[in-house]
Structures are given as structure tokens and as C-alpha cells.
C-alpha positions in Angstrom: -22.2 9.5 30.5 -20.4 12.0 28.1 -20.8 11.6 24.4 -17.8 10.7 22.3 -17.2 13.1 19.5 -16.9 12.0 15.8 -13.3 13.1 15.9 -12.6 10.9 19.0 -14.3 7.9 17.3 -12.2 8.4 14.1 -9.0 8.8 16.2 -9.8 5.6 18.1 -10.6 3.7 14.9 -7.3 4.9 13.4 -5.4 3.9 16.5 -6.8 0.4 16.1 -5.8 0.3 12.4 -2.3 1.5 13.2 -1.8 -1.2 15.9 -3.4 -3.9 13.6 -1.0 -2.9 10.8 2.0 -3.6 13.1 0.5 -6.9 14.3 -0.3 -8.2 10.8 3.2 -7.2 9.6 4.8 -9.0 12.5 2.7 -12.2 12.5 0.8 -12.4 9.2 -3.0 -12.6 9.0 -3.3 -16.1 10.5 -0.8 -15.4 13.3 -2.5 -12.1 14.3 -4.6 -13.6 17.0 -7.0 -11.6 19.0 -4.6 -11.6 21.9 -1.8 -10.2 19.8 -4.2 -7.6 18.4 -5.0 -6.6 21.9 -1.3 -6.3 22.8 -0.5 -4.3 19.6 -3.4 -1.9 20.0 -3.4 -1.7 23.8 -7.2 -2.2 23.7 -9.5 -5.0 24.7 -11.2 -7.4 22.3 -14.5 -5.7 23.0 -13.0 -2.2 22.2 -11.4 -3.5 18.9 -14.5 -5.3 17.7 -16.8 -2.5 18.6 -15.3 -0.7 15.6 -14.8 -3.7 13.3 -17.1 -6.7 13.0 -14.2 -9.3 13.1 -10.6 -9.8 12.2 -11.4 -10.1 8.5 -13.2 -6.8 8.5 -10.3 -5.2 10.4 -7.8 -6.5 7.9 -9.9 -5.4 4.9 -10.3 -1.9 6.3 -6.5 -1.7 6.8 -5.9 -2.9 3.2 -8.5 -0.5 1.9 -6.8 2.4 3.7 -3.4 1.5 2.1 -5.0 1.2 -1.3 -6.6 4.6 -1.0 -3.3 6.1 0.1 -1.6 4.6 -2.9 -4.3 5.8 -5.3 -3.9 9.3 -4.0 -0.2 9.3 -4.6 -0.6 7.8 -8.0 -3.1 10.5 -9.0 -0.8 13.2 -7.9 2.7 11.9 -8.7 2.4 8.6 -10.5 2.9 4.9 -9.6 6.7 5.2 -9.7 6.5 7.7 -6.8 4.6 5.1 -4.8 7.6 2.8 -5.4 10.0 5.5 -4.4 8.1 6.1 -1.2 8.0 2.4 -0.5 11.7 2.1 -1.0 12.5 5.1 1.2 10.1 3.8 3.9 11.6 0.3 3.8 15.1 1.8 4.4 13.8 4.1 7.1 16.6 6.5 6.3 14.7 9.7 5.7 16.3 10.1 2.2 12.9 11.4 0.9 13.2 14.4 3.2 10.9 12.9 5.9 12.0 12.1 9.4 13.7 8.7 9.6 11.2 5.9 10.6 12.8 3.1 12.5 10.1 0.7 11.3 10.1 2.1 7.9 7.1 1.0 5.7 7.7 -2.7 6.5 4.4 -2.7 8.3 2.8 -1.6 5.0 4.9 -4.2 3.2 3.5 -6.8 5.5 -0.1 -5.7 4.8 0.6 -5.7 1.1 2.1 -9.2 1.2 -0.9 -10.5 3.1 -3.2 -9.0 0.5 -1.2 -10.8 -2.2 -1.4 -14.1 -0.4 -5.1 -13.9 0.3 -5.8 -13.0 -3.3 -4.3 -16.3 -4.2 -6.0 -18.4 -1.5 -9.3 -16.7 -0.5 -11.9 -16.3 -3.3 -14.2 -14.3 -1.0 -11.4 -11.8 -0.2 -10.5 -11.7 -3.9 -14.0 -10.7 -4.8 -14.2 -8.0 -2.2 -10.8 -6.7 -3.1 -11.5 -6.2 -6.9 -13.0 -2.8 -6.4 -9.9 -1.5 -4.6 -7.6 -3.0 -7.1 -9.6 -1.4 -9.9 -9.3 2.0 -8.1 -5.5 1.8 -8.2 -5.5 0.7 -11.9 -7.9 3.5 -12.8 -5.7 6.1 -11.0 -2.6 4.8 -12.8 -4.3 4.9 -16.2 -5.8 8.4 -15.7 -2.3 9.7 -14.7 -0.7 8.1 -17.8 -3.5 9.4 -20.0 -2.9 13.0 -18.7 0.8 12.5 -19.4 0.1 11.2 -22.9 -2.1 14.2 -23.6 0.8 16.5 -22.5 3.2 14.7 -24.8 5.3 13.4 -21.9 4.5 9.7 -22.5 5.8 7.4 -25.1 3.2 6.9 -27.8 4.3 3.5 -29.2 2.8 1.5 -26.4 -0.9 1.6 -25.4 -1.7 3.2 -22.0 -3.3 0.0 -20.6 -0.1 -1.9 -21.3 2.1 0.7 -19.7 -0.2 0.7 -16.6 0.0 -3.0 -16.2 3.8 -2.9 -16.7 4.1 -0.4 -13.8 1.8 -2.5 -11.6 3.9 -5.6 -12.2 7.1 -3.6 -11.3 5.4 -2.5 -8.1 4.5 -6.1 -7.2 8.1 -7.2 -7.9 9.5 -4.4 -5.7 7.2 -5.3 -2.8 8.3 -8.9 -3.0 12.0 -8.0 -3.3 11.9 -5.7 -0.2 9.8 -8.2 1.7 12.4 -10.9 1.2 15.1 -8.6 2.6 17.1 -8.6 -0.7 19.6 -5.8 -1.3 18.0 -2.4 -2.2 21.2 -0.4 -3.0 20.6 -0.4 -6.8 16.9 0.1 -6.7 16.9 3.9 -7.0 18.6 3.4 -10.4 16.2 0.7 -11.4 13.2 3.0 -10.6 14.9 5.8 -12.6 15.1 3.3 -15.5 11.4 2.3 -15.1 10.4 6.0 -15.1 12.4 6.7 -18.2 11.0 3.7 -20.0 7.5 5.1 -20.0 8.5 8.7 -21.1 8.5 10.1 -24.6 11.1 8.3 -26.7 14.0 10.4 -27.9 14.1 10.7 -31.6 
């Protein structure tokens, strides 16, 4: 029997994560039954759970992947850019220069909302999630500290307060988009948020 390469294993694992993301977005964590996961991934139960111990491990791996992606964007461009990417993805209009995505980032929104819900209702999940939440907070603070050192950040508010402010705006944006509320003015809102953490004009 031919061996499966590391690249093939990684590709199969990512294929499962992509299908699971769609399934969790469409049905929520509780509604994402094994049968629905099979349909969404095009794989059998045995194939899915060969890579992930159970549905909980699959969801956590998916949420971790999104958290790492966000932390990378934050480190490079800041948390407001994460919000802009999320807004563009939710519209699926390609206004960020990328090809239009008919599903947008609503699947990511679904994952994010499930994370928020489980943080409120599942103490075990909350405990496991703390490290990933801390990673995003650390990336945000480090980015803000670099901006402060460069003189680009307002100096009348402590960095930890600004970091928490931006994280709260992110959570509000996720909820707003998930509820299907109008997004027309949100570019201007994000411009305002970005300006609010920059150096104050004298």
C-alpha cells in the first residue's frame, strides 16, 4: 500500500477543516451532526475522525486556525485591518482587491459566533480557549507598542486600554455582521476607530 506524504496528509486535514467551517457556519456547533459533516466534507465519519478525535477537537482546531490567522494579520497590519478584511469578506464584493467570494467570510463569522457562544456556556472550552485569546491580545498589544514607540499612537491612553477597546469593537462588528444588519457605513466607522487610536493632533 503506497505511503501518504506529509503534504497529502496536511491537504486532507485542511480539506476537512474547510468543509467543517462551512458546516458549523450553516448549522452551528450543535446542529453540525456527523452526517452533516460528512456531507460538507465529502468524506466518511472514519476519514474525518482519523484526523480529529471528535467533533469538539475538530471545532477547536478550526477556531485555533482562525485565531492564528487573525494574530498574523494583527502583527503585520493591526486589528483594524482584521475588521476591514472581515467586512470585505462578509460583503463578498472584492473591494479589498481580492476576487469576489460568494460566501464571503460568513463561514468565519459563524465560527467566531460559535466561539463566543461556547465561551459563555462551556467552561471546559473557555479554559482551552484562553491561550488562543491571549495570543490575539498579545499580538494587538505588541503592534500598538511598536506604533507608540514610533510616535504614531496617542499617548494619553495606556496601550492595554487601547488594545481592549479595539477587541471590543471587533466583537461588536462580528455581532453586527452576523445579525445581517446594514454594513454601508461601517467603512467610515472603521476609519473613525483607526483615527481614534492615532496620535492626537495638537
